[in-house]
N, C-alpha and C positions, 0 to 999 in steps of 0.2 A: 747409861742409866735412861730413865724415862723422860720425856721430851717436857714434862711439865717441870723437870729440877733441872733445867737447862739454866732458867735465869738465876736460881739459887748457886748454881756451879759458878756462873760469871761474876756474880756478886762476891763470891768467898775469893776468887781470884784478881778482883780489885777493878771488875767491868760493870759498867751500868749500861743497860740496854737503852739506846734512843728510843723515844716515842714512835718515830717513824718506820722502826722496825720490831720484825717479832723475834724472839730471842734465837730461835735456828737460823736465820738469814744472817744476827749479828755476830753467832759464833763462828760462822762461816766465812764473814767476812775478815774477823780477826784471827782467824786461822792462817787465812790465804795472804793478808796484807801487811798485818802487824805483827803477827808471832813471831814468825820466821826471822824476819829482819832485826827483831830486837831481844830476841830470845836469850843472844849471848852478851846483853846489856852489863855492864859490871860498875860495880860502885869502888873508887880506891879511896880509901881514907887516908887522910895525911900521916905522916910519919913524924917521929918525934921532934925532928927539927923544925915542922909546920905548926906544932903548937906552940911556939912561942907567943903567940898572939893569943893564946887562952881561949881557942872556938874550937869547936867539934864541928866542923864543913866537911863535906863529902864532895868528891868530884865524881860526877857522872859521866864515864866516857860510853859514848854511841857509836854500836859497831857502823852504821848505815850512815853514808853520807848526807848532807843535808837536800841535796837534789833528790835522792830516793825516798826520803821523808816526805818532801814536798810534793812528790809525784802521787806516792800512794794516798796521802791525807787530800790530796786534789780529787782523785778518783773518789774518795768517800765522800765528801762534799757534795760531787755530783749525783751519786746515788741518792742522799738525803734528798737533794732539791727535787730529782725525778720522781722519788717515792712522795713526796709532798705535792701530788700533783693539783690539790685545792690550791695553793698557793701560787703555783707555776700558773697555772690557767687565770685565776684571779688576777694576778697583775698583768697578763697579756691582755685579757681581756678589759679591765678597766684603763689601760693605756689607750686603746684601740676605740672603745665606747665614748669615752672622755676626750678623746681628742676628736671625735666624729661631733660629736654634741657642740663641743666649742664651736668646731668649725661651722656649723649651721647656725649657731648662734650670732657670729662675728664674720656670717660669710659676706665675701667682698666687703672688706671693714671701710674701705674708702680713706678720702681725706679729710680735712676740715678740723673745726675744733670738736665734733663729734668723733670722729675718727682719731684724734689725739686720745681722748679721754677713754675710748673704747681699747686702745694700744695697752693703756696704763692698765685697765681693768683685766684684760686678759693674760698681761703676763704676772700680775700680781696673782691672780686664780691658778695660773700654770705652777707658780712656785710654791703655792699652798696646797695643790694636789698631789706635786711629785714628792715634797718633803714629808708630808703628811701620810702618804701611802706606803711610805717604807716601814712605816711602825709595823707594819704585818710580818716583817722578820723576826723582830723581837722574840716570840715564843721560842723560835727555832733556836737564836742564841742563848737564851736562858736556859733550856734545855740542855743545850749542848754542854754548858758552861761547868756542871759537876763531873762531866766525862772527862772535859779537858784536864781540869785541875787535878784530877784523880790520875790520867795517864801520863802527863806532863810530870807530875811529881814521882811516880813512881820509874820514871827514866824511859819510859817507850820511844819519847820523840821530844825534840825542840821544841819550846814554845814559839819561838819565832818561825819554826817550820808550818806550824799552825795557824801563824796569822797570816803569812804569804800564800799560803795555801788558799784559805778564804779569799784573798784579795784576788788572786789569778782566778778563781772558779768566779764570782760574781762581777768580774768586770766585762766579760762578754755577756754574761747573763742578763745585765742591767746596759749594755750597749744594745741591744735588741729590743729593751722595753722604751730606750731613748727612740730610737728608729721608727719604731711602730706609732709612737704618740707623736713625732714630728712629722711623718708622711701623712697621718690622718687629719693634722690640724693645718700645716703650714700652706698648703696651696689652697685650702677652702677659704681660709681666711684671706688670703691676696697678701701676704706679708712681702718684704722685699724681692721681687722678682730676680734674684741673680743665686745661680749655683754654689756660688763663695759663701754669700750670707746664708743659704741654707745649709750648707756643711757646717757653719760656725754654729748655727742654731742647733742643730745635732750634737756637736761637739759640747756647746754649754748645757745642754738637757743633760746628755751624760754624765758630764762633769758634777751635776748637780745631785743625780741619784746615787752617784757612789760617793759622794761627799754625805749625803744623808745617810747611807749605808754605813759609814764608816762612823757618823754620829750615833747611830742607834747601837752599832757593836760595841762603843765605849760606853754608851751607858747601860747596856746589858752587863758589862764587867762590874758595874757599882749596884745596879737595883737588887735589892733581895729575892723580888719577885715578879712576875709578870705585869700585875696591878700595879704595883710602884713604880715599876720601869715604864709603862704606859702613860702614867700620870705625870712623869718625871719630863718623859720626851714632850706631852701635848704644852706642858706649862714653858719649858725653854722654846719650843718653837714658837708659842705664841708671843712669847717676848722678844725672840729675834724679830719678829713680823712687825711688831709694833715698833721698833726701834729701825725698821730698812728704811725710812725715807717715804714709804708710801702714804702713811696716815699724817705723818707730821714731819717737816723737813728738819733737815739738820740746822739751819739758823734758828729753829723754835724750840730746840731742844733746850733744857737747862743745862748749865754746863756740867753740873754734876752728874747728868746722865749722859752726857755726849760720848763717853768713853763707850757704851754701848751701842752706837752708832757705828764703830768701827769692828766692833765684834760680829754684828750681826751678818750671819752667813745670808740670808735675804736681801741685803743691800748690794753685795756685789753680784749676785746673780739676776738682779734686777738691773742694775747699770749694763750689766754684759748685753742682756737683751735689747735694751732701749738703744745702747751704743749701735748695736747690730743693726737695728731696724733704721733708725734715723741717720745712717749714716749713706744710706741710699737715697736719703730725702734731703741732702745738707743744703744744695740750693734750690729744692723745689717749693713753691709756696704752698702752705696747707689752708692758710686763710687769708681771703680778701678782704678788703674796704672799697666800699663805694659799688656803684651800679653802672651798666653800660658799659660806655668806652673808658670811662674816667674811673679805674680802679687803680690801689696800690696793694702792694703786698703787706701783710700784717705779720705775718709769722712764716717763716720756714722751718723744713727740719733743723738746720743749724740752730736755729733760736730756741726748740725744744731742748736742744743737747746743752745749750749753753743756761739755760733757766734751772734746768738739773745740777750744773755744775759739772759736766761731762763733756769729755771732746773725743774724737775719733781715737785720738792717742793711746788711750787709756782701754783700748778694745782687750789687749792681750795680758793688761796689768790684772785686771779682774778675774781674767784666767787663771793665772797664775796664783792669786790670792786663794781662790776655791780649790785649785789644787792642795796648795798649802794645808787648807781646812782638813782636805782629804788626808792627808799625811798625819796630820797633827794627832787627830782622833785616832789614829791607826797605833800612833807611837804610845798615846795615853792609855790606848786599851792594853796594849803590850804591857807598858809598866805596872798597871794594875794589876794584871795576871800574874807578873813576874813577882809582886808582893804577896799575893796570895799563894802561890806556888812556894814560894820561902816559907811563909808561915806554916804551910801545911806539912813541910818538912821536917820543922822542930818537935 
């Protein structure tokens, strides 16, 4: 048929063309990657014995293995990210430019009372930037949602394969963002001069962005549209930041709001960055009292951690909690989509 009838044909077959692709490209992709592996997918209806529960359930049998599905879907995600060049370049340039700007603002941050305050401000802004910048992937997730629901409900592939493929694609992509941001910022500011500390810093930044990516993915499964999703992300991130301990300490929070302190993603990320930095300065005097030869140390790096209720032993605890948030939001997203797919089959 004609080229302008391809999209109508795809819609009649249950396929929705992603906005990143034209109808011809998507048709070729479906034929090459999805059609053949799932062509013989069949639906096995329960026999009379299975109808004892008085339900009309169908069991979808998939011809392709889970590994094949994940491989094909991963290639599809990579193509979507590559074709969305504006988003790809924007994220890379944002990480580079913001890192360099912050690096020049906090250049050779030094020690002393002013250095302590600057470190808190730097880490707080870093978290705000990293978590808020992940909302840029929200339109991709929301536009992909009807396609996902249509294809999984028709038995083309497993929902879990889609979630796993999405995760595998975004892990290296966000690692690149974390490395670019860390390299452009860390050494200009003059943070802890240790390669172990720098590696830990990159790790924490990476976990923060993949956790935020999972958070946005989860909200995209709930939000009815992009505007509502953006509003929801903004409100929740602002709430988490408020209860992170940066603006108001844990001890100053009303008891009925204390639970939010433990649910705040910002809190664990901020604690991880502070522990990493001040563990290098545990015995270093940051603030002196007195003049000339008669001086005494008022504040060491260890004192800063003690005042925040932190200890070097908590270094990996915060990382594990952040990873827990990453997994939790992926699981919640899977459950929401599972409910939607089940509802669409009725």
